MDAnalysis code that builds the backbone (N, CA, C; Angstrom):
import MDAnalysis as mda
import numpy as np

u = mda.Universe.empty(381, n_residues=127, atom_resindex=np.repeat(np.arange(127), 3), trajectory=True)
u.add_TopologyAttr("name", ["N", "CA", "C"] * 127)
u.add_TopologyAttr("resid", np.arange(1, 128))
u.add_TopologyAttr("resname", ["MET", "LYS", "LEU", "ASP", "GLY", "SER", "SER", "SER", "ASN", "PHE", "ILE", "GLU", "ALA", "THR", "SER", "GLY", "ASN", "VAL", "MET", "ILE", "PRO", "VAL", "GLY", "LYS", "LEU", "PRO", "PRO", "GLY", "LEU", "TYR", "ILE", "VAL", "GLU", "ALA", "VAL", "ILE", "GLY", "ASN", "TYR", "ARG", "ALA", "HIS", "THR", "LEU", "LEU", "PHE", "VAL", "SER", "ASP", "THR", "VAL", "ALA", "VAL", "VAL", "LYS", "ALA", "ALA", "SER", "SER", "GLY", "MET", "LEU", "VAL", "TRP", "THR", "ALA", "ARG", "ARG", "ASP", "ASN", "GLY", "LYS", "ALA", "VAL", "ALA", "ASN", "THR", "ASP", "VAL", "ASN", "TRP", "THR", "ASP", "SER", "VAL", "GLY", "VAL", "LEU", "GLN", "SER", "GLY", "THR", "THR", "GLY", "ALA", "ASP", "GLY", "ALA", "LEU", "MET", "LEU", "GLN", "HIS", "VAL", "SER", "PRO", "GLU", "ARG", "SER", "TYR", "VAL", "LEU", "GLY", "VAL", "ASP", "PRO", "HIS", "ALA", "LEU", "ARG", "LEU", "GLN", "ARG", "ARG", "ARG", "VAL", "TRP"])
u.atoms.positions = np.array([
    [99.477, 148.120, 60.280],
    [98.239, 147.674, 60.437],
    [98.391, 148.002, 58.753],
    [97.399, 146.937, 57.532],
    [97.578, 147.884, 56.712],
    [96.006, 147.995, 55.864],
    [95.699, 149.249, 54.897],
    [94.538, 149.158, 55.340],
    [94.706, 149.711, 53.586],
    [93.112, 149.377, 53.018],
    [93.114, 149.075, 51.345],
    [92.685, 150.489, 51.371],
    [93.222, 151.087, 50.060],
    [93.301, 152.432, 50.100],
    [93.974, 153.445, 50.302],
    [94.866, 152.910, 51.583],
    [95.851, 154.017, 52.023],
    [96.874, 154.250, 51.325],
    [97.907, 155.140, 52.009],
    [99.575, 155.094, 51.281],
    [99.498, 155.389, 52.858],
    [99.639, 154.275, 53.570],
    [100.545, 154.238, 54.637],
    [102.590, 154.061, 54.382],
    [102.519, 153.382, 53.387],
    [104.058, 153.081, 53.177],
    [104.791, 154.256, 52.541],
    [104.524, 155.477, 52.901],
    [104.914, 157.052, 52.523],
    [107.012, 156.896, 53.638],
    [106.674, 156.069, 54.353],
    [108.135, 156.712, 55.115],
    [108.844, 155.059, 54.671],
    [109.716, 155.222, 54.922],
    [110.245, 153.737, 54.680],
    [110.728, 153.517, 57.048],
    [110.813, 152.338, 57.325],
    [111.133, 152.556, 58.394],
    [112.674, 151.897, 58.690],
    [112.949, 152.433, 60.060],
    [114.291, 152.826, 60.094],
    [114.696, 151.609, 61.070],
    [115.664, 150.905, 61.599],
    [115.995, 150.283, 61.835],
    [116.196, 150.207, 63.719],
    [115.681, 151.745, 64.103],
    [115.578, 151.566, 65.421],
    [117.044, 152.399, 65.893],
    [117.478, 152.237, 67.226],
    [118.503, 152.571, 68.158],
    [120.092, 151.960, 67.576],
    [120.583, 152.900, 67.458],
    [121.685, 152.281, 67.054],
    [123.008, 152.470, 68.094],
    [123.714, 150.915, 68.288],
    [124.448, 150.502, 69.250],
    [125.776, 150.896, 68.053],
    [126.563, 151.249, 69.709],
    [127.830, 151.785, 70.215],
    [128.752, 150.185, 71.113],
    [129.724, 149.667, 70.318],
    [129.857, 148.360, 71.378],
    [131.111, 149.588, 72.616],
    [130.422, 150.121, 73.359],
    [131.490, 150.630, 74.334],
    [132.682, 150.043, 74.604],
    [132.327, 148.925, 75.437],
    [133.078, 148.008, 75.988],
    [134.263, 147.463, 75.754],
    [134.361, 148.007, 74.164],
    [135.115, 147.314, 73.414],
    [136.194, 148.026, 72.724],
    [135.910, 149.652, 73.491],
    [136.903, 151.086, 73.318],
    [137.735, 151.421, 73.795],
    [138.750, 151.585, 73.736],
    [140.211, 152.016, 74.328],
    [139.715, 153.280, 75.931],
    [140.163, 153.076, 76.832],
    [139.185, 153.633, 78.211],
    [140.081, 155.363, 77.352],
    [139.514, 156.197, 77.481],
    [139.427, 157.914, 76.897],
    [137.787, 158.590, 77.549],
    [138.308, 159.683, 76.299],
    [136.774, 160.608, 76.692],
    [136.398, 160.738, 75.395],
    [135.425, 160.495, 74.818],
    [134.989, 160.643, 73.349],
    [134.137, 161.319, 73.950],
    [134.103, 162.582, 72.250],
    [132.588, 162.760, 72.281],
    [131.682, 162.158, 70.662],
    [130.283, 162.006, 71.119],
    [129.682, 161.341, 70.796],
    [128.325, 162.337, 69.712],
    [127.821, 161.839, 68.613],
    [127.931, 162.788, 67.645],
    [125.994, 162.255, 67.065],
    [124.851, 162.576, 67.669],
    [123.623, 162.081, 66.604],
    [123.668, 162.639, 65.631],
    [123.156, 162.314, 64.482],
    [122.486, 163.727, 63.674],
    [120.937, 162.852, 63.252],
    [120.283, 163.031, 63.089],
    [118.517, 163.133, 62.636],
    [117.709, 164.032, 61.599],
    [118.263, 164.087, 60.339],
    [117.929, 164.639, 59.087],
    [118.632, 166.461, 59.791],
    [118.025, 167.349, 60.144],
    [118.432, 168.322, 60.123],
    [118.769, 168.834, 62.298],
    [118.612, 167.617, 63.039],
    [118.875, 167.682, 64.398],
    [120.335, 166.854, 64.647],
    [120.601, 167.783, 65.689],
    [122.123, 167.418, 65.989],
    [122.035, 166.764, 67.638],
    [123.084, 166.896, 67.732],
    [123.041, 166.055, 69.529],
    [124.418, 165.774, 69.865],
    [124.786, 165.977, 70.636],
    [126.230, 166.191, 71.082],
    [126.228, 165.771, 72.877],
    [127.338, 164.441, 72.888],
    [127.914, 164.044, 74.379],
    [128.759, 163.727, 74.424],
    [129.588, 163.859, 75.408],
    [130.440, 163.525, 76.260],
    [130.535, 161.445, 76.873],
    [131.825, 160.623, 77.135],
    [131.005, 159.319, 77.167],
    [132.803, 159.822, 77.628],
    [132.498, 159.127, 78.679],
    [134.143, 158.762, 79.496],
    [134.028, 157.274, 79.254],
    [135.615, 156.047, 78.932],
    [135.164, 154.799, 78.599],
    [136.165, 154.636, 79.809],
    [135.990, 153.968, 80.501],
    [137.100, 153.802, 81.827],
    [137.460, 152.226, 81.842],
    [138.629, 151.576, 82.208],
    [139.148, 150.665, 82.834],
    [138.515, 149.914, 84.331],
    [137.126, 150.879, 84.869],
    [137.031, 150.216, 86.501],
    [135.294, 150.946, 86.257],
    [134.516, 150.213, 86.565],
    [132.960, 150.611, 86.552],
    [132.483, 150.485, 88.341],
    [131.676, 151.174, 88.345],
    [130.835, 151.358, 89.655],
    [129.547, 150.604, 89.259],
    [129.248, 150.022, 91.098],
    [127.721, 149.819, 91.071],
    [127.388, 150.585, 91.818],
    [126.136, 150.998, 92.119],
    [125.627, 151.984, 93.063],
    [124.284, 151.728, 93.693],
    [124.455, 151.242, 94.326],
    [122.995, 151.308, 95.356],
    [122.604, 152.714, 96.637],
    [121.386, 153.333, 96.089],
    [121.729, 154.399, 97.008],
    [120.334, 154.113, 98.139],
    [119.602, 154.497, 99.251],
    [119.229, 154.134, 100.454],
    [118.509, 155.850, 100.645],
    [117.950, 156.362, 101.797],
    [118.405, 157.022, 102.182],
    [118.619, 158.295, 102.594],
    [119.849, 157.372, 103.238],
    [120.585, 157.894, 103.779],
    [121.719, 157.846, 103.623],
    [121.918, 157.310, 102.489],
    [123.725, 156.715, 102.799],
    [123.532, 156.213, 100.791],
    [124.945, 155.707, 100.268],
    [124.806, 154.909, 99.176],
    [125.940, 154.229, 99.368],
    [125.499, 152.713, 98.933],
    [127.430, 151.555, 98.478],
    [127.253, 151.843, 97.471],
    [128.497, 151.771, 96.994],
    [129.879, 152.109, 95.950],
    [130.995, 150.296, 96.039],
    [130.577, 149.812, 94.745],
    [131.588, 149.030, 94.663],
    [132.067, 149.871, 93.061],
    [133.573, 148.914, 93.304],
    [134.404, 149.023, 91.973],
    [134.942, 147.930, 91.617],
    [134.772, 148.276, 90.298],
    [135.407, 146.594, 89.833],
    [135.673, 146.697, 88.156],
    [136.464, 145.899, 87.254],
    [136.907, 146.146, 86.871],
    [135.853, 145.160, 85.738],
    [136.344, 146.473, 84.423],
    [135.142, 146.042, 83.580],
    [134.871, 144.568, 82.770],
    [136.712, 144.769, 82.214],
    [137.228, 143.141, 81.450],
    [137.366, 141.648, 82.150],
    [136.597, 141.465, 83.575],
    [137.098, 141.141, 83.925],
    [136.219, 140.363, 85.961],
    [135.650, 141.988, 86.352],
    [134.599, 141.973, 87.436],
    [135.221, 141.741, 88.563],
    [136.406, 141.838, 88.659],
    [137.291, 141.630, 89.953],
    [137.574, 143.009, 91.140],
    [137.492, 142.849, 91.848],
    [137.100, 144.797, 92.993],
    [138.839, 145.571, 92.599],
    [137.814, 146.396, 92.898],
    [138.950, 147.419, 92.567],
    [139.404, 148.881, 93.999],
    [140.686, 148.364, 94.789],
    [140.849, 149.043, 95.505],
    [141.648, 150.738, 95.530],
    [141.816, 150.840, 96.356],
    [141.802, 152.352, 96.854],
    [141.127, 153.793, 95.425],
    [140.071, 152.891, 94.907],
    [139.459, 154.241, 94.231],
    [139.137, 155.502, 95.164],
    [139.141, 156.591, 94.550],
    [139.083, 157.863, 94.943],
    [137.232, 157.448, 94.312],
    [136.398, 157.946, 95.248],
    [135.430, 158.009, 95.305],
    [134.616, 159.781, 95.805],
    [133.859, 160.662, 94.726],
    [133.363, 161.594, 95.589],
    [131.730, 161.093, 95.187],
    [131.143, 161.162, 95.863],
    [129.037, 161.310, 95.277],
    [128.926, 163.012, 96.552],
    [128.648, 163.352, 94.802],
    [127.846, 165.398, 94.811],
    [126.777, 165.275, 94.171],
    [125.783, 166.474, 94.576],
    [124.464, 166.810, 93.837],
    [124.758, 167.505, 92.959],
    [125.767, 167.909, 92.435],
    [125.766, 169.320, 91.720],
    [126.430, 170.105, 91.916],
    [126.269, 170.136, 92.987],
    [126.757, 172.006, 94.185],
    [127.995, 171.360, 95.061],
    [128.049, 170.492, 95.607],
    [128.692, 170.540, 96.156],
    [129.490, 168.451, 96.685],
    [130.168, 168.631, 97.073],
    [130.461, 167.013, 97.479],
    [129.502, 167.160, 98.724],
    [128.809, 165.650, 98.253],
    [128.100, 165.096, 99.577],
    [128.865, 163.992, 101.034],
    [129.940, 163.321, 100.668],
    [130.554, 162.393, 101.047],
    [131.941, 162.400, 99.936],
    [133.246, 161.423, 100.638],
    [134.143, 161.815, 100.010],
    [134.529, 160.567, 99.959],
    [135.603, 159.578, 99.378],
    [136.270, 157.532, 100.536],
    [136.848, 157.503, 99.769],
    [137.675, 156.374, 99.584],
    [138.630, 155.504, 99.226],
    [137.602, 153.587, 99.427],
    [137.420, 153.133, 98.364],
    [137.294, 151.904, 98.617],
    [138.350, 151.492, 99.420],
    [137.786, 150.031, 99.537],
    [138.792, 149.348, 100.318],
    [139.423, 148.058, 99.475],
    [140.089, 146.545, 100.158],
    [140.133, 146.046, 99.004],
    [139.535, 145.517, 98.474],
    [138.215, 145.334, 98.919],
    [136.541, 144.328, 98.098],
    [135.855, 145.223, 97.720],
    [136.934, 146.198, 97.112],
    [136.352, 147.310, 96.070],
    [135.362, 148.296, 96.350],
    [134.650, 148.468, 97.865],
    [133.130, 148.720, 97.978],
    [133.933, 149.825, 99.044],
    [132.476, 150.588, 98.937],
    [132.803, 151.905, 99.714],
    [131.037, 152.344, 100.792],
    [130.897, 152.327, 101.855],
    [129.795, 152.569, 102.056],
    [129.854, 154.786, 102.880],
    [128.952, 154.399, 101.750],
    [128.805, 156.806, 101.903],
    [127.513, 157.058, 102.990],
    [128.074, 157.749, 103.971],
    [126.878, 158.369, 104.789],
    [126.399, 159.600, 104.888],
    [124.629, 159.749, 104.165],
    [124.560, 160.901, 104.200],
    [123.406, 161.252, 103.349],
    [122.393, 162.051, 104.023],
    [120.573, 162.003, 103.654],
    [121.087, 162.243, 101.886],
    [119.976, 160.463, 100.929],
    [120.839, 161.366, 99.678],
    [119.519, 162.303, 99.566],
    [119.534, 163.087, 98.057],
    [119.458, 164.148, 97.726],
    [118.452, 163.601, 96.740],
    [117.653, 164.467, 96.014],
    [116.992, 163.763, 94.906],
    [117.730, 163.518, 93.490],
    [118.683, 163.744, 93.147],
    [119.608, 163.760, 91.928],
    [121.240, 163.657, 92.624],
    [121.464, 163.280, 92.286],
    [123.114, 163.389, 92.759],
    [123.994, 162.314, 91.765],
    [124.964, 162.391, 91.629],
    [126.152, 161.560, 90.795],
    [127.516, 161.288, 91.947],
    [128.109, 160.032, 91.026],
    [129.399, 159.518, 91.885],
    [130.163, 159.718, 91.023],
    [131.179, 160.240, 91.845],
    [132.827, 160.206, 90.926],
    [134.311, 159.460, 91.092],
    [134.804, 159.707, 90.499],
    [135.602, 158.584, 90.646],
    [136.995, 158.661, 90.220],
    [138.006, 158.088, 90.816],
    [139.241, 158.137, 89.743],
    [140.133, 157.164, 90.485],
    [140.277, 155.665, 89.756],
    [140.900, 154.810, 90.468],
    [142.510, 154.195, 90.405],
    [143.326, 153.988, 90.841],
    [144.543, 154.258, 90.887],
    [145.118, 153.664, 89.430],
    [144.292, 152.567, 88.875],
    [145.555, 152.979, 87.650],
    [145.673, 154.294, 86.970],
    [144.531, 154.555, 86.135],
    [144.155, 156.043, 86.185],
    [145.080, 156.987, 86.391],
    [145.254, 156.854, 87.759],
    [146.413, 157.891, 88.534],
    [147.654, 157.588, 87.710],
    [148.000, 156.732, 87.983],
    [149.423, 156.021, 87.296],
    [149.819, 156.142, 86.424],
    [148.976, 156.189, 85.373],
    [148.616, 156.535, 83.700],
    [149.018, 158.328, 83.604],
    [148.067, 158.650, 84.515],
    [148.368, 160.208, 84.571],
    [149.607, 161.238, 84.996],
    [150.027, 160.103, 85.746],
    [151.772, 160.833, 86.775],
    [152.578, 160.235, 85.188],
    [152.748, 159.185, 84.526],
    [153.315, 158.839, 83.419],
    [153.310, 160.266, 82.216],
    [152.271, 160.412, 82.297],
    [152.243, 161.258, 80.994],
    [153.043, 163.028, 80.718],
    [153.374, 163.350, 79.647],
    [154.351, 164.352, 79.616],
    [153.364, 165.092, 78.818],
    [153.382, 166.329, 79.363],
    [152.487, 167.308, 78.190],
    [153.483, 168.505, 77.128],
])
């Protein structure tokens, strides 16, 4: 809104959120830093070739894993469902990339997974 006699243009408008093309980053662990004036925020960002689509219900969870580049199912992905206190349920996805986990759903929960491709890469690394 523009009002006569007011000085409402004392700050330049910024373009808003900054988008990072995560899908174009190679798989790995990244640290992301955001700086606005004297304020800073940091977070870790894990980029993987496998993505998980999760559907939670009151008594369980369906996890489906797929490749991020072509959408094909990823079989044999080890999955852990946690409430950050302990593991609620775990399992391995089938040939269709799906895994059904049965447990009463807590208010907050997290799904962690390791795909077989990542394990092959890890075994080949020399430390």
